[in-house]
Structures are given as structure tokens and as C-alpha cells.
N, C-alpha and C positions, 0 to 999 in steps of 0.2 A: 673704292673703299681699299684698304691696304691695315689690314691688319702684322702686319709688320714677320710675317712667318716668310723664310723664304718655299720656295718649288720642293724641293730638299730635304728643310725641313717636315713640309706640310705631305709628303709620301713616305717618309719614313713614321709618322703617328700615324696615319694610314697601313701605313704593313704591323705598327703591334699592333694598332686597336684592331685591325683581324686578325695575328696569331693568339689575340687574351676570347673577342669570340670566339674562335676557333677549338681552342683550348676546350670553353669552356660548352661546346656542344660534344664536343668528348664525354665532357665528363654526363652529365648530360645523356649520353645513350649507352654508359660505362653501366652506369646509372639503374637507368631500364631495361637494359641484358637482366643483370645482376637481379632483379624485382620480379623478372617474367621467367626467368629457371624456378627463383625462389618458390616462387606463387605455384610452377609447374612442379618440384618437385613434391608441395607440401598437396597438391592435387592429387599430386600418384600416388604416396602413400594414404590418402584420406580415404579416395577409394577404396586403395585391397582392404584397410578395418573395413567400408561398408562390404564390401564378399564378405570376408570373416567374418560378418553380423549376419550377414544372410548366411550361408555354412552352415552355421550356430543354432542359427535361428531366432533368435536372441531379439525379441524385437525394440525393445530398449533402448541397447543401444546402435542398431542400426538408426529407429529413431531421431535417437542425437545425433550419430556422423549426419543421416541427413539433410538433420536444421541447419547445422556447422556446413555442411556442400552447399546450399542452395544462399547461409547468411555470404560466404565470401563467394557465390556467384556473383549475390546481390549487392559486391562490396567493390567487382575488381571487373564487373559484368563482364564474363566470359559465358 
């Protein structure tokens, strides 16, 4: 079974494919880290706003922010 490629051509092809896959995996990891950082920041700010609503005894704002907190936790499983 001869497909017309030499061993060196196949080795080069394998190396190029591996580099592409590695680059793609790095991009995915970077995206995951960025999204996780954004989520962490948003949750921190939301927690601060919830605390503020509790401190000022603002029930409506507390309920609204608590619902938002619950939705974030449902969406991202945290």
C-alpha cells in the first residue's frame, strides 16, 4: 500500500498537524481562563452589591440581585 509520501514527508506532516493541534489547545485554554476570570469578577461584584442591599435593608434590590446570583449559578454550575 503506497500512498506516494516518503517517511520524511509523513513526519513533517505529523509535526505540522501536532503544532496546529497544540496551538488550538492553547487558544482554548486561554479562552477558558479569560471566561473564568470574568465570571469570578462578576460574581465578586454581585456579592458586594448583595451585601450592600442587605446592609441598607433594600429587600427589592436584594431579591433582584439574589435572582441574578441564582441564574449565574444555574448557567455556569457554580
